[in-house]
Each structure stands twice: as structure tokens, then as C-alpha cells.
MARSE-775404 format. One record per atom (N, C-alpha, C, O, CB): x, y, z. Coordinates in steps of 0.2 Angstrom, whole numbers, plus 5000, padded with zeros to 4 digits. Glycine has a CB too. Layout:
BEGIN
XYZ
...
//
This chain:
BEGIN
565450304852
565550334844
565250364839
564650364838
565650304841
565850394835
565650434831
565150464826
565150434821
565950434831
564750494827
564350464820
564550424813
564350374810
564050514818
565150474811
565450414804
565350364807
564850324805
566350404801
565850344815
565950264815
565250214815
565150164811
566350244823
564850254819
564150224817
563850184810
563450144809
563750284818
564250264805
563650234798
564350214796
564350244790
563050304792
564950194795
565350154794
565050074796
564850024792
566050184798
564950064803
564649974808
563949974802
564049934797
564349974821
563450004802
562850014799
562949984789
562449964786
562650124801
563450004787
563549984781
564049934781
564049904776
563750034777
564349924784
564749854785
564249814785
564449764784
565149854790
563449804788
563049764791
562849724784
562549664784
562349814796
562949764778
562549744772
563349674769
563249624765
562149854765
563749684771
564149654769
564149564772
564249544778
564749694772
564049514768
563749444769
564449424771
564849464772
563449394762
564549394772
565149304774
565149274766
564649284763
564549214782
565549254763
565049214757
565149124760
564949074757
565449224747
565449124764
565349044766
564749054770
564149034769
566049004770
565049074776
564449094782
563649114781
563149094785
564749154785
563549144774
563249184775
562449234780
561849234780
563149164771
563049284783
562649324787
563449384787
564049384785
562249284795
562949414789
563349494791
564049504795
564149484801
562749544795
564449524790
564949494795
565049564803
565449564808
565749494789
564449594803
564549624808
564049574816
564049574822
564449724807
563549544809
563749494817
563849444819
563549424824
563449484821
564349414816
564849384815
565649384824
565949344827
565149414806
565749444822
566349454824
566749484823
567149514827
566549434825
566649494815
567449514808
567549574810
568049584809
567449514798
567249624811
567049684813
567849714817
567649774819
566249694819
568549714819
568649694824
568649774826
568449784831
569149634824
568849814823
568949904824
568749934816
568549904811
569949924826
568750014818
568450054813
568550124818
568250144822
567550034809
569250144814
569150214818
569250264810
569450244804
569950224826
569150334812
569350404807
569550454809
569350494813
568950434805
569950454807
570250524811
570150594806
569950594800
571150514813
570350644810
569850724809
569950734804
569650784801
569950804812
570450684800
570150734790
569850664788
569950654782
571150764782
569550634791
569050574788
569150514784
568850484780
568650604784
570050514786
570050454784
570050384789
570250384795
570650444779
569550324785
569550284790
569950214789
570250194784
568850274792
569950184794
570450134793
569750054796
569450054801
571250154800
569750024791
569249974796
569749904797
569949874792
568349964792
569749894801
569949814802
569649744803
569649724809
570349814807
569549704799
569149674797
569349564800
569949564798
569149714789
569249514803
569649484803
569149394800
568549384801
569949504811
569749364797
569549334792
569549244797
570149234800
570149354785
569249194799
569149154802
569549094802
569549044805
568549144802
569949104798
570549044793
571149094791
571049154789
570049014783
571849074792
572249124792
572249104784
572849124784
572849134798
572149074777
572149064774
571349024767
571148984763
572649044778
571149114773
570349104770
570249154763
570349204761
569749134777
569849074759
569749094750
569549154749
569549164743
569149044746
569249194753
568749224753
569049294755
568649334754
568149194756
569449314757
569849364761
569749434757
569449484760
570649344760
570049434750
570249474747
569349494745
569049554744
570949464741
568949434744
568149484744
567849514750
567349554751
567449424742
568349474754
567849504760
568149604759
567749654758
568149444770
568749604761
568849644760
568649714755
568449764757
569249624760
568649694749
568549714743
567749764747
567649824748
568449634736
567349704747
566549724749
566549764755
566049794757
566049664750
567149784758
567249804766
567249894763
566949944766
568149764771
567649894759
567949974758
567349954755
567149924760
568750014754
566949944751
566549974745
565850004749
565450054747
566449914737
565949954757
565149974758
565250024762
564850074763
564549924762
565950034764
566150094770
566150164766
566150214769
567050084775
566150164757
566450214753
565750244752
565650294749
566850194747
565250204756
564450234753
564350304759
564150354757
563750154754
564650284765
564550344768
564950434765
565450454762
564850314774
564050464770
564750554765
565350544772
565450514778
564250694765
565550584767
566150624774
566850624773
567350664773
566050584784
566750524772
567350494773
567950524764
567750524759
567150404774
568750544766
568950574762
569350494755
569450494749
569450624767
569450444763
569950384762
569550324764
569450314770
570650384766
569350284761
569450214765
570150134766
570250114760
568650184763
570450114771
570750084770
570550024775
570350034781
571250114770
570549954772
570149904775
571049834777
571249784775
569349874767
571149854780
571749784784
571349714787
570849734790
572149814793
571549654788
571149614789
571749584794
572249614794
570849574784
571549524798
572049484802
571549434802
570949434800
572349514809
571849374807
571549294808
571249324814
571349384816
572149214809
570749274816
570449274823
570749234828
570949184826
569949264823
570749254833
571149194839
570749134839
570249114836
571149234848
571149104843
570649014844
570149034848
569649004846
571148924849
570049084854
569549124858
568949144852
568449104851
569949204862
569049194848
568749224844
568349164840
567749164839
569349254840
568949104837
568649064831
568049014836
567748974833
569349014827
567949014843
567648964847
566849004850
566348974850
568248954855
566949054851
566549104851
566149144845
565749184846
566849154853
566349104838
566149114832
565349044832
564749054831
566849094827
565848994835
565748934832
564848924840
564348894839
566648874832
565048944845
564548964850
563848974846
563448944845
564849034853
563949044843
563549084842
563249074834
562749104833
563849134843
563449044831
563248984823
562848914829
562248884828
564448934816
563048904832
562948834835
562448874840
562448824843
563548784840
562148904842
561848934848
561748904852
561248874853
561448954847
562448894857
562748874861
562748794863
563048774868
562448904865
562348774858
562648684860
562548654853
562348684848
561948644867
562848564853
562948554848
562348504845
562348444845
563648544848
561848554843
561248514841
561248484831
561648494826
560448564844
560648454831
560448434824
559848504824
559248504826
560048344824
560148564819
559648604819
559148594814
558648624812
559848664819
559348544812
558248534806
557748484811
557148474811
558248444794
558248454817
557748434822
557348474829
557048454833
558148384825
557448524828
557448594833
556648614833
556548654828
557948664829
556148614835
555548624837
555548734834
555748794836
555348584848
555148694827
555048764824
555348744818
555048764813
555348824829
555748724817
556148694810
555548704804
555048674804
556448594810
555748734800
555448754791
555648714786
555348714781
555848814788
556248654790
556748644783
556448594780
556448554784
557548614784
556148574775
555848504772
556348474769
556748504765
555148514767
556448404772
556848344771
556748294768
556548244772
556948324775
556848274761
556948204758
557548174758
558148174758
556848214751
557248134759
557948064756
557648004750
557247964749
558047994764
558348054747
558048004738
558147934741
558547924745
558748004728
557647874739
557947814739
557847774732
557447784727
557647784745
558247724735
558147664731
557947594732
558247574736
558547664729
557647564729
557647484730
558347434728
558547374729
556947454726
558547484723
559247434719
559647494718
559447544721
559047384711
560247494714
560647534710
560447534704
560047494701
561447524710
560847564702
561047594695
560047614691
559847594686
561647514691
559747674697
559247684692
559347764692
558947794689
558547644694
559547784693
559947864693
559647894699
559447954699
559647914685
559747864704
559447894713
559747964710
559448014710
559947844722
560647944708
561148014714
560948064708
561248114710
562147994716
560648064702
560748094696
560048134697
559848184694
560848034690
559748114702
558848144701
558948204708
558748254710
558048044703
559548144712
559648194718
559848284717
559648334720
560148164722
560448264712
560748334708
560248364707
559948404711
561148334702
559948334702
559448384698
558848414703
558648474702
559148344690
558648384706
557948404710
558448464714
558148514714
557448314716
558848464716
559248524721
559348594717
559248654719
560048504723
559748564710
559848624707
559148644705
559048704706
560248614702
558648614703
557948664700
557748694708
557448754708
557048614694
557748674713
557548694716
557848784719
557548834721
557648644718
558648764718
558648824719
558848884716
558948944717
558848824721
558748824710
558448894701
557748934703
557648994702
557948834691
557448894706
556948944708
556748984714
556248994716
556348904707
557549004718
557549024723
557549014730
557649054734
557349044723
557548954731
557448904738
558248914739
558548924733
557148814738
558648924745
559148894750
559248784751
559048734754
558748924757
559548784747
559548704746
560048654747
560548674744
559448704739
560148624749
560848564754
560848514751
560448504746
560648534762
561148464752
561248394750
561648374754
562148404754
561348384744
561648294759
561848274760
562048194758
561748144759
561748294763
562648214753
562748144748
562848084755
563348084759
563648144740
562248034756
562247984762
562547914761
562647874765
561447964764
562747924754
563147844751
563747854753
564147884749
563147824743
564047824757
564747864760
565347814757
565947834758
564747884769
565047744753
565447724748
565347724743
565847724738
565547684747
564847744743
564747754736
564547854730
564347864725
564047704737
564847904735
564947954733
564847984727
565247964723
565347964734
564348034725
564448054719
564248114717
564248124711
564248014714
563748174724
563748214724
564448294722
564448354721
563348194728
564848264724
565448314723
565448314714
565348364710
566248284726
565648254712
565748254705
565248284701
565348314695
565948204704
564548264703
563748284698
563748364701
563148364702
562848224702
563948404702
564148494704
564648504704
564748554705
564048534710
565248464703
565948504699
566148534707
566448584707
565748594692
566148494712
566448534719
567048494718
566948434718
565948534727
567648514718
568448514719
568648514728
568848464733
568748594715
568548594728
568848604734
568448574742
567848574743
568848684733
568748554746
568748574752
568348614758
568448674758
569248604752
567848584762
567448634765
567948684768
568548654769
566948604770
567748764771
568248774776
567848764784
567348754786
568548864775
568548764786
568248724795
568248784800
568748824801
569048644799
567748794803
567748874808
567848824816
567348794818
566848944806
568248834819
568048794823
568048714822
568448694818
567448824825
567448674825
567248614823
566648634821
566248594822
567248564828
566548664818
566248684812
566248684803
566448724800
566248734813
566048634801
566148644792
565648694789
565048704790
566048554788
566048724785
565548764778
565548744772
566048754769
565648834776
565148724771
564948654765
565048704760
564848764760
563948624765
565448684754
565448714748
564948724743
564548684744
565748694746
564948744739
564148774735
564548774728
565148784726
563748864738
563848764724
563748744714
563148764716
562748754720
563948664708
563248794711
562448784705
561848804713
561348774714
562248664700
562148864717
561548874722
561748824728
562048844733
560648854719
561548754725
561548704733
562148704737
562748714735
561448624732
562048694743
562448664747
562748594747
562248554747
562248674752
563248564746
563648504747
563948474752
564448494754
564048504743
563748424756
564348374759
564348324757
563748304755
564348364766
564848304756
565048234757
565748204759
566248224756
564848204752
565848174762
566148104764
566848124756
567448134757
565448004765
566648134750
567048134745
567548194744
568148184742
566548134739
567348254747
567848294748
568248294751
568548344752
567748334748
568248244755
569048204761
569348174757
569948174758
568948154767
569048144754
569548074751
569848054743
569548034738
568948004753
570548064745
570948064737
570548004732
570447944733
571848044738
570548034727
570248024720
570447934721
570947924723
570648074714
570147904719
570247844718
570447794726
570647744728
570847854712
570047854729
570247794739
569747774740
569347824740
570447824747
569447694741
568847694746
568847694754
569247694758
568347634744
568047704753
567947704759
567547644762
566947624761
567747774761
568047634767
567847574771
567947574775
568447574779
567947524771
567247574777
566847594783
566347534788
566247474785
566247664781
566247554793
565547494792
564947524797
565047584798
565647404796
564547504799
563947544800
563947594806
563647654805
563447494800
564347574812
564147654816
564647704812
564347764811
564447654824
565347684811
565547734809
565147804803
565147864802
566047704806
564847744803
564347774794
563947814796
563747854792
563847724788
563647804804
563247844806
563347894808
562947944808
562847824809
564047894810
564347934814
564347994810
564248054810
564947924817
564547954804
564848014796
564448054796
564548114795
565047984787
563548014796
562848074795
562848124799
562748184797
562248044795
562848104805
562548114811
563148194809
562848244807
562648044819
563748204810
564248254809
563748284803
563248314804
565048234807
563948264798
563548294791
562648354793
562448404791
563248194784
562348324798
561948344800
561848394806
561448444807
561648304800
562648364810
562548444816
563248484817
563348524821
562248434826
563848454812
564448494814
564448534805
564948564802
565348424817
564048534802
564048584795
563248624797
562648604798
564048514785
563848694796
563448744797
562948784790
563048844787
563848784800
562348734788
562148724785
561448804782
561148804776
562148654788
561348854787
561248894787
560348904786
560148854789
561748914784
560148924785
559348944786
559148884780
559048934775
558949044784
559048834777
559048774772
558048804771
557748824776
559248674777
557848814765
557148794764
556848714764
556248704765
556948814759
557548664761
557348604757
558248574761
558748604763
557148614747
557948514760
558748484763
558648384760
558348344763
558748504775
558848384754
559148314752
559548274754
560148304756
559348324746
559448204755
559848174759
559848114750
559348104747
559448134767
560448094747
560348054747
560947994747
561547994747
560048064743
560247924746
560447864754
560647854746
560447874740
559847814761
561147784750
561547704747
560747684743
560147704745
562047624756
560847634739
560447594737
560047544742
560247534748
560647564732
559547504740
559447474747
558947484753
558447514751
559947474750
559047444761
558647474768
559447454771
559347454777
557847414772
559947454771
560347474776
560647524781
560647584782
560447474774
560947484784
561047574791
561047614789
560547644792
561547614794
561247654785
561347694782
560447734782
560347794785
561747664774
560247724781
559247694777
559147704787
558947764790
559047554771
559147654790
558847674799
559347744800
559147794802
559147604807
559847734799
560247794804
559847874802
559747914806
561247794802
559747884795
559547934792
558647904795
558247934791
559847934782
558447884798
557547864802
557847884806
557547934808
557147784803
558347864809
558347884818
558847954819
558747984824
558847814823
559147984814
559248054814
559048084815
559048114820
559248064812
558648104807
558148144805
557548114804
557348094799
558348174799
557248114809
556648074809
555848104806
555348074805
556548054818
556148174804
555648224800
555648214792
555248244788
555948304802
556348154789
556348164781
555648114778
555348074782
557248134776
555548124775
554848114773
555548064766
556048094764
553948204770
555348004763
555547944759
555347974751
554747974750
555047874761
555847994744
555547984740
555847914736
556447884737
555448044736
555547904732
555947814729
556247824721
555847824716
555147724728
556547824721
556647834712
556747734710
557147704713
557547904710
556347724704
556447664701
556347674694
556247734692
556047614705
556347614691
556347614685
555547614681
555047614684
556847554685
555547604674
554947574672
554647514673
554047494672
554847574668
555347464674
555147374672
555047344677
555347354682
555747324668
554647314675
553947264680
554447234682
554647204677
553247204675
554747214686
555047204692
555347244698
555647234703
555447184690
555147314695
555247354700
554747354706
554847394711
555347404699
554347324703
553547344708
554047314717
554147354722
552447274705
554147234717
554347214721
555147224726
555347194731
554147164720
555347264721
555947284725
555647354728
556147374732
556547294721
555147404728
554647444733
554447414740
554547434746
554047444728
554147344738
554047304745
554547334751
554347344757
554247204743
555247344749
555747314754
555847394755
556047404761
556247264751
555847444751
555947494756
555147514758
555147574761
556447564752
554647494758
554047514760
553947474768
553647494773
553447494754
554447404767
554447384774
554847454778
554547504782
554947304775
555547444776
555847524777
555647574781
555847584786
555947564771
555047604779
554747644780
554147624786
553947664791
554547674774
553947574784
553347544790
553447544799
553147554804
553347464789
554147524796
554747514803
554847574804
554647594810
555547494803
555147604800
555447694804
555047754806
555247814808
556047734799
554447724804
553747774804
553747834799
553447884801
553547814810
554047834794
554247884789
553747884784
553347834782
554847874785
553747954781
553147944775
553347954769
553847994769
552747994775
553247934764
553347924760
553147964756
552547974756
553147884759
553548014751
553248074748
552848044741
552248054740
553748134746
553348004736
552847984731
553647974727
554147984730
552148044727
553547944721
554047904718
554047944711
553547974709
553947814717
554947934708
555147974703
555247884697
555647834698
556048034706
555047894694
555347834689
555447884683
555247934681
554747764686
556247844683
556747894680
556947824675
556847764676
557347924686
557247864668
557247804660
556647794660
556447744662
557547714659
556147824660
555447784657
555547794649
555247744645
554547824661
555747844645
555647834638
556447854637
556847874641
554847874633
556547844628
556947874625
556747914617
556447884613
557547824624
556847984617
556148024613
556648014605
556948064604
555848134617
556547984602
556947944593
556748034589
556348084591
556247844588
556948014584
557048114581
556648104576
556748124571
557848164576
556248074577
555548074575
555148084578
554548084575
555248054573
555148104585
554548094587
554248034593
553848054598
554248094582
554347974592
554247904595
554647894598
555247904598
554247864591
554147864603
554447834610
554647764611
554247714612
554147854615
555347764612
555547694614
555747694621
556047734624
556147674611
555247614622
555347624631
555847564634
555647504635
554547614635
556247574634
556847534633
556647494638
556447444636
557647574634
556647504644
556647474650
555847464649
555847454655
557047524658
555047444646
554747424648
554447474651
554847514652
555047374650
553547504654
553247514657
552947524662
552847464663
553247504657
552747534665
552047544670
552247524677
551847514681
551447494668
553247524679
553447524686
553447574689
553647574694
553947504687
553247614688
553147674694
552747684695
552747694701
553247744694
552047684693
551347664697
551247604700
550847604704
550847674693
551547544698
551447474701
551947484706
551847444711
551547404697
552647524707
553047574716
552447594719
552147564723
553747664715
552347634715
551947684719
551247664723
551047674729
551547734713
551047614718
550147584722
550547514727
550247504733
549347534714
551047464725
551447454730
551347474738
551047454743
551847464728
551947524736
552047594741
551347604745
551447604751
552247674737
550947604744
550447634744
549947594749
549647614754
550247644737
550047524746
549747474754
550347474757
550147434761
549347384753
550747484757
551147464761
551347514766
551647474770
551547454758
551447564768
551247634772
550647624774
550647614780
551347694767
550047634769
549647664772
549247704769
548647684768
549847694775
549547774768
549447814765
549647814756
550047784753
549747844769
548947894754
549047864747
549847874745
550247874750
548547914742
550047864740
550847864739
550847904731
550647864727
551247774739
550947964726
550947984721
551647974716
552147964719
550648034722
551347964709
551847944703
552148004705
551748014710
551547934694
552648074706
553048124705
552948134699
552548174697
553648114707
553248084694
553548134687
553748074683
553748024687
554348184687
553948064677
554248014673
554448044671
554148094668
554147964670
555348024671
556248054668
556248014663
556347954664
556948044674
556148054656
556548024650
557148024651
557448054655
556548054645
557447954646
558147954645
558348034641
558048064637
558347864641
558948044644
559148094638
560148104642
560348124647
558448184638
560448084634
561148074633
561548174639
562148174641
561348064621
561148234639
561448274643
561348264651
561548304655
561248334640
560848204652
561048214657
561448174660
561748184666
560648214660
561648114657
562148074656
562648144659
562748164665
562248034648
562948184653
563148224651
563448264656
564048264658
562748234648
562948304658
562948354665
563148294671
563548324675
562048384665
563048244674
563348234678
563948184677
563948134681
562848224681
564348194673
565148174672
565348254673
565848284676
565348114662
564948294670
565348394668
565348434674
565648484675
564648454661
564848404678
564448444686
564048484683
563748534686
564948484693
564048484679
563448514679
562548504677
562348514671
563648554675
562248484682
561648464680
561148484677
561048544678
561348454683
560748444673
560348464665
559848514667
559548544662
559948374660
559648524672
559148574675
559448654674
559148714672
558948554684
560348644675
560448714673
560848694666
560848754663
560948744680
561048664664
561548664656
560848664651
560848714647
562148574654
560448644650
559948624645
559148624651
558848574651
560148524641
559048694654
558348674658
557648684653
557048684655
558248734665
557748694647
557248684641
557048614638
556548604635
557448724636
557548574640
557348484638
556848424641
556848414648
557848444640
556648394639
556048354642
556448334648
556148354653
555848284637
556748314649
557048274656
556948344660
556448344664
557948234657
557348394659
557548444666
556648464665
556448464671
558448544664
556248484660
555648484661
555248484667
555148534670
555548454658
555148394666
555048344671
555548364678
555348394683
555148264667
556148344677
556248364686
556048424686
555448404686
557048364689
555948474687
555948534688
555148524690
554848534696
556148584681
555048514686
553948504687
553648434696
553148444699
553548424676
554348384697
554548364701
554548384709
554248374715
555048354700
554948424705
555448474711
554848524717
554748524723
556048564705
554548574711
554048624712
553648564717
553548574723
553648664705
553248504712
553148474717
553248474727
552848494732
553248434714
553748434725
553948424731
553948474735
553748444740
554548394731
553948544735
553948584738
553348624738
553248674741
554448614736
552748584735
552248624736
551748574741
551248584743
551848644729
552048524741
551748494747
551948514755
552448534759
551948414745
551348514755
550948524764
551348514769
551248454770
550348474766
551748544773
551848504780
551848484786
551448514789
552048524781
551948454787
551648414794
551848474802
552148524803
552348304795
551648464804
551448504811
551748494817
551648524822
550748494812
552248424816
552348374821
553048434822
553448464818
552448264819
553048444829
553648474830
553548544832
553948564836
554048464825
552848584827
552948624826
552548674835
552248644839
552748634820
552648754834
552348794838
551648814834
551748854829
552848844839
551248794835
550448854833
550248894835
550148894841
550048854833
550148944831
549949004835
549349004839
548949004835
549949054831
549149004844
548748964848
548349034854
548849054858
549348884853
547949064856
547649114861
547349094863
546949054859
547449174859
547049104871
546649094874
545949144872
546049194868
546849094880
545449134874
544949204874
544549194880
544149144880
544349224866
544549244886
543949224891
543249274888
543149324887
544149244900
542749204889
542049274887
541849304893
541449344894
541149234883
//
């Protein structure tokens, strides 16, 4: 390999595939690099699929990277599509040789939070979307699994309309507002219901965890369906390190609902990371707070859960009612992005940071031990 060709390869190492988020040189996407005696460089890159939506971007970034190499008179980039054998090799490389749920592997540092509620209508999905967007805005790598198979809503809340790109049997999750999102909703035509029973929903959650290339995530959030049914049990089985975050409202009756969530957590051995009280009050133009749904539900839920699971459960925060939060959910822009200075966004950001700041468990982690002999 000539010095110029080697220098071009080094420059191309800085070109990141937008979907897989790794250098194209690591992914086997640089098929050939030649430089003729006149200094004209020809680079041939491979895309994963024929209709790759990122083809033009990859070609442009490869050309710009190669153009930084001294001594070249011209840079030309051509692209082709990987063969089936090359795609299989890429899939094996991304899977590290075998099908697995990466978050369950020893040494995984991804925090996993299952956002749950005892009943519907408490704003669990909008809380999930805003916590994820807030964490991403703080520079973290964040993923969301929409585990509410029958009532999926995360694609709409993030404004996602494109289907994932498929590489072999791996899916590249769509990304919006810095958050990678996977939901059955990206595959289902608008208006069509998902009529599945427990085993099929379990399989879908397993595929979202194992057959999606999430990359190195700092945090994975799961938007669970309300209640304590099949999906909540499947998540506990498939992702045993997941901690539960319970969303409730200020209504006094919410504490009795929390007992059911506490029973599930106790049965599955999951830790409850805390409680989020949503719709806590409406701030009036004069600055007064109108408590439309009563008060104290969040504190009661936290106390009830603490008694059920046998460890302290904090009230992580109280999110006020804000029309912009609903508007953001409908428009695909979370309020922490559209109105970050609003009281609701500020509280959601504070809750997100509190979750990220929680100490990690040591289960399954390798500790830096050494033996000293006297």
C-alpha cells in the first residue's frame, strides 16, 4: 500500500456511517482506494442496501475527508452495494458473532429504565419521550423501546415516519432529537390495529432488544403499557437489570393503583427507581396554582411502593400541566426541545438528570481486583 493510499484510509476512518454510527473503515464499507501517478484518487465505497438513503452523504463525506490528504490532484468517489455475503459479515461484526441482548452482557454500562403506570391516561408516554430527549440534549446516547405494542405512540411523539433500515437481520433504529427509537408503530400502516396476544408481544420486545443495532447507549428507556400484564413481565424477564419508574397523578386513588405495580416489582425482583407525579397543577396567569387532580398522590405512591418493595422509593419530581407538552406530543417535538425554559420542561430535565445520577448496580459487572502477596 502506497503512502497516499494509506493516508486516504486514515482520513476515511473519520467518516461515520450515519445509521450504524461507526467509521466506514471498521464496517468494511471501503472497498477500494487507488491513486494514479498523477495524484488522482479513486475511492469505492459500499453501502448496505441498494436504496440506501445515506448514500449521497457518505459519498460526500468520504470525498471531503480524502481531499485533506496532501499531494492529491483529484478525488473521485464511487459507490456500490454490498453483496449478501458482505452484509452477513457486517451483521456478524455488529453482533460480535452471535445473537444476544447486548444490555445483558457482563460489562454493559447502559442504564435501563422501564417507565410504568398502574393505569392509562397519566401521561406515561409523554414523560418517556421527554426524559429521553432531555438526556440526549445533555449529550447522552439514548434509546427508546416502545413496548406498548397495542397503544404505541413514540413514533408520533418524536415525529418519526421512516421505517428502519435493515442490514441482514439487524435493524438500524430511526433517530429524532438525538434519540434512537424502535416501535411496532414504524411498521404498521396508519389506522391499523395490532391484534397480538402475549407470546407474540414477548417476541416483539425480544427482537427490539436483540435485533436492533443500538450502538453504545448510556440510557435505554422502555415505554410500557399501563398495568401489570404480559409485556411488563416480559420486560422483567428479557431485561432483568431494568429499574421501574412509576408515573402517576396527584389523585388520592393513585396509591392503591401503585400497590399493583409494587406487587409486580416484588415478584420479578426489579428495583423501583422512583415515582414521577404528572399533571401536578396548572399555573394560572396570575401565578396561582390550580390543583385540578388533587394533591399528594405522588408522595402516597412513593410511600406505598417503598413498603411493597422493601427499599426507599423517592418522588423524583412533579410535572405541572402545560398545553405546550400536549402540543409537542402531537407535533413530534418534546417540550424539553420546543420550550426548554418552561416549568414543565425544567422539571422533566431535573428528573432526567436525577435518574442519570443514580448509582449503578454492580450485578454482572467486572470489578478491577488484584491480588497482592506479602
